[in-house]
N, C-alpha and C positions, 0 to 999 in steps of 0.2 A: 570702157568698164570691163573688169575681169569677168569672165564667164564662170558660172557656178561649176563646181567640181562634178556635179551629177547631171549636167546637161550636155548635149552634143558639143564638142569643142569647136565645130565649124558651122558656118552658115549653111542653110539649106540650099543656097545657090551654088555652093562649090561642089567639086567633083566627089567629095567624100560624104555627101548628104545621105547616101544610102546606108551609112554605118548605123547600127542599132543604137538606140539611146542607152546610156550607161545607167543602171539602177544600183542602189546600195545592196550589198550582200549582207544579210542579217548575221552571218557568221564571221564577218571580217571586222577589223577596226575601222572606225570612221572618225573623221576630224571635223570638229565644229570650230569654225573660225572665231577667234576671240573678238570680243567687243571691248570697248573701253572699260566696262565694269566686270568683265569675266575673263579668267585666265584660260589658257588652252587646257582642254580636258580630254583625256583618252579614256574610253570606256570599252568594255568587252561584253558581248552578248552572253559569254560564258558566265560572267558575274551575275547577270540577271537570272540565268538558268539556275545558278547555285543558290541564289536568294529564294527562288521559287521552290527549289528542292528542300531548303531549310524550312520554309513555311509549311510545306507538305508534311515533312517529318514531325513538325510541331503539332499539326492537325492530327496526324496519325497517333502521336503519343497521347494527346488529349482523348482521342477516341478509345484507346486501350484502357486508360484510367477510368473513363466513363463506364465502359462495359464491365470492368472489374468491380467497380462500386455497385453497379446495378445487380450483378451476380451476388455480391455480398448481401445486399438488401433482400433479394429474392430468397436466398438461403435463410436469412434471419426470419423473414415472414413465414417461411415454411415450417421452421422449427417452433416458432411461437404458436402457430396454429395447432401444432401437435402437443404442445406443453400441457401437462396436467395441472389442474387447479383444485383438485378435490381435497388436498390437504388443508388449504386455507378455508375452503368451504365448510369442512366438517370440524374445524378447530373452533371451540367455543371459549376456552379459557387458557391463558398463558400466565405463568408466574415468573417474576424476576426476583432473584434473591440478592439483595444488596442495592441500596439507594444512593450509591456514589455517582460520579459523573457518567461513567460508561453504562452502568446499570440503568440509570435514568434515561440516557439517550437511546438505549436498546428498547426500553419499555415504550418510549414515544414512537420509535420506528415501527415496532410490531403493532401498536395500537392504530397507527395510520393505515395499516394494511386492510383493516375491516372495521367499520364503525361499530358493528354489533359484537365485536370481540371483547371479552373481559380481560383486562390486563391488570393483574394485582402485583404491586411492588412492595416487597417485604423490606421494611427499614427498621433500624433500631432506635433512631432518634425521633422521639415523640413530636418535637417541634417541626421537623421535616415532614412527618406524616400529616400533621394538621395543616401545614402549608400547602401540601399537594392536594389534599381533599377539599380545602376551603377556597383556595385561590388558583389551583392548578399550576403552581410554581414550586420548584424545588428551591427553597429559600437559601440553601447552603451552596449548591453547585450551579444552578441555573435560575437565578432570581429574576431574569428578564425574558425567559423563554417559556411561553405558555405550553403546557402539556395537553394532549388530547383529552377530551371529556371522558373517554372510556378507560383512562388510567386511574386506578384506585390504590391508595397507599394503606398499609396496615402494619402493625407491629406484632400481629398474631400469626405465627407460622401455620397453625392448623387451618385457620381461615384462608390464608394465602394459597396453601397447597391443595385444599380440598377440591376435587373435581378438575384439576389442571390437566391439560393435554400435553403441554411442554413446559419445561422448567429451565430458565436461563440462570446460570450460576455466576454472579459478579462479585463475590466476596474475595478479598485479597488472599493470595495463596497461603500466607503464614497463619491465617486465622481460619482457614477453610475446614480443616479436620475437626477442630473442636466445635465449630458452628454446626457442621453437618451431623455430628454425633448427637447434638442437642435437639435436632429436628427429625431424626431418622424415623421415629415412630409415625410421623405424619406423611412420609413419602411412600407413594404406591410403588411396588416393585417393578412395574413396567413403565413408569414415568420417564420419558427421555430427558436426560440432563445435557444441556448445552453449555459448555464451559467458556466463559469470557475471560477467565483469570489467567494471567501469564506469569510464570516463574517456577522456581523449584523450592520445595520445602527445605528449610535450612538444615535441620539435623538428620533428616532421612534421605534427602536429595530426590524425593519422589516428585513426579509430575501429577497434574490434576487427574489424568486418566487412571492413576494408581490411588490417589487420595480419595476420590469420590466413592468408588465401589467399597473400599475398605471402611470408610467412615459410616457409610449407610448399611454396612454388613450385608451387602448384596453384590457378589461378584458378577452377576448378570444384569446389573442396572444398565439400561441403554445409555450410551455415551457418545457425544459429539463434541468436537472442539471447534470453536469459531475464532479465526485470527486473520491478520492482514493489516495493511496500513489504514488506520481509522482513528482519527481524533474525535472524541465525543462531541466537541463543540461543532465540528463540521457536520456530524450526523444530525445534530439538533437543527442546524441551518439547512438541512436537506440538500447538501452539496453532493455531487456524484462521488460514489465510493465503491470500491471493489474489495471483496473479502473471500476467504475460502473456508468451507466446512469440511472437516475430516472425520471419518468414522470407519471402523472395520466392517460395519454393516452398511452396504451400499444403498439399500433402500432407505435407511434412516438418514443418510447424508442427503439423498434426493428429497426426502420429505422436508428437511430443514431448509434446503435450497428453495423449495416451493413456498415455504412459510415466509421467508425473508426477502426474496428477490422482488425488486420493484423498479420503478423508473429511475430512482436515485441510488439503487443498490444492486450491484452485480455480485452474484454468489457462484464461485467455482466449487467443485467437489473434489475430494481426494480420499484415498484410503490410508494415507501415510500419517497416522496420528502422531507417532513419535517425531517425525520431521517437523510437523506443524507446531507441536508443543515445545520442542527443544529450541527451535529457531525463535519462537516467541519469547522464550525465557532469556536466551543468551543475548538477544538484541538489546535488552535493557541494560546489560552490563556494558556492552559496546557503546551505547548512547552516553553513559557516564564518561567513558574515555574521550568520546568526541567533544563533550562539553568541557572537559579539562583542557583539551587543545585550544578550544575557543577562549577559555578563561585565561590561558597563558599567552594569548595572542601569538600563536606559533605560525599562523598563516594558512593559506589554502593548500600548499604543497603538503604540509604536515597532515592536514585533515584528510586529504585524499589517501595518503600513504597509510595512515592509521586505520581508516575505515576499511581499506582494501585488505590489510593484514588481519583485521578483526573478522571480516567475512571468511577469510581462509581458515581462521581458527575455529569459527563456528562450524564450518564444513568438515574440518578434520574430526571434531568431537562428535558431531551429529551422525556422520556416516558410520563411525565406530559403534554408535549406539543403535544402528539399524535404519537410520533415515535415508530417504532417497535423495540423491544429489539434485534431481529436478525440482523437488520441493523447496530446496534451499535457494534456488534461483527464481522462485515464484513469489506470489503475493505475501505469503507468510514468512518468507526468508528475506531476499533482497528488497522486496517492496516495503516491508515493515522496517527494515534496517535503514533504508534511505529516509523514510519519514521521521523515524525516531532520532536519528543522528544529526539531521540537518535542519530541523524545524524547531523553533523556540517553544512551541506548544508542548513539546515533550518534557514531562517533569523529570525524567531521568537525566536528560541532557541539561536541564536547568541546574540540577544538583551538581553535575560535573563542572558547569561554568562557574558556579560559586566556589567549588573546591579549588579550581584552577586560579581563581581570583584571591585565594588566601583565607576563605572562611572555614571555620571548624564545622565538621560534619554534624555534631550535636546541635549547634546553633541553626544549621540549615534545616534539619529535620523538625526541630521544635517550631519553626516558622511556617511549616507546610500543613495544609489541611487535607492532603491526599498522600497516598502511599507510593513511594518510588521503589517498585519491586526489585530493581537492579541492585539496590544496597544489600538486601538479604540474599539475593540469588548469587552474588559474586563469590561468596565463600563456598556455596554448594557446587558451583561450576568447577572450582579448583579441585574439590574432592573427586568429582567425576573425572576430571582430567587425569588425576593420579590413578584412578581405578582402571581407566581405559588406556593408560600409558600414552597420553598425548601432551605435547608441549604447547602451552597457550601463553606466550609472552605478554600480549596486551591485556588479556582478560585477567591474568595473574597479577599484573601490575595494578589493575583497578582494585582487586581484592586486598592487596597490600596497602593501598592508599586508604580504602574504607576502614581497614583495621588500624589506621594511624601508625603504621610501621614504615611508611615511605612517603616522602613529600612528592607532589606532582612534578616539581622541577627535577628532583633526583630520579624519578621514574623515567622521565624523558631521556635523561643522560644515560641511564642503564640500558634502555631499549635501543638507543642509537649506537651503543657500543657492543651490541650483540654481534657474533661472528657473521661475516658476509656469507650468504648461502645461495644455493640454486633455488629459483622460484618453483614451488610445487602447488 
């Protein structure tokens, strides 16, 4: 019988029995003789070492990630322990102007922050007012979503505004000036106004930060704008949402942040009122363009190219108007653009889809029970572009389509035939 490779090759009785026994070297190759069921296999201890090193690296990486996450949580707990809550504690009454979908959703969110808080929702429709007060349902916009018990609807502006600590303005931009002029006598000069309305006034090209103080005849009226990617339906369903409040008064921005921030709502602050407002207005026009691409079935490549170009155009105009570029890449800029351009809940996008599918604008608007601000804003955007000497091909094309002076198909042809340029 053949001797084992790792035993002495000679009998103890021979003259070489004094030779040391051969043992395997862990750093050398060794051979395992094949059996009928197994092939010859060469292995290296270096391979085992490499596997152990790889395992150790994986363990080290996991440890780094764990430590980083724990540091983040410690930082979070530290800041939360120092966070002020006095604004919510001392707020007794909030009024929301406008009982549309977003005004209703914001009223519900604020009411959930404190059960003792009075939230008055000023509506113009008596039937909606009755529905909210009797059944706690907005029969027009949220017929299946129960509102908190502390939300009270009224059609009386004096009653709604009396004693209010904060006022949320959710009236569409095109109707805001006349509406506010009609209730100005009931507005306290120090009442903070938080604008939820997005768009530009058609004939004056003004933003809400310009409309509200003038309509109330008070240039010092405290003003905050709230914007960001937020569908009212998802707010009503208490899904995680992040938004930004902007004000030239840092203390006022922080106060509104305290009022609104919750487990379901993250609120960032900013001082760039112009950037937040202009991004919120222009994204509605871009959403119409995105819808047109969808309605024409132009594909994903076209959609990505169009939205990218639109983002650049918004940046060109907004920065000319004094906005910060960082604002335009944040929640109120790219965040809101992504939501509005790519998701079917966007009413501006739905208008674009129907335009691209061949429907007439008048028929589309007559079938809607909500305002698509991008329609009115489109013309104002082009006037601003001329004022600031900025070329906006995509946004201009939307304005031409809205004015019925260009078909969606023709607009695509013209845009694709623009000169080839360097990307900026």
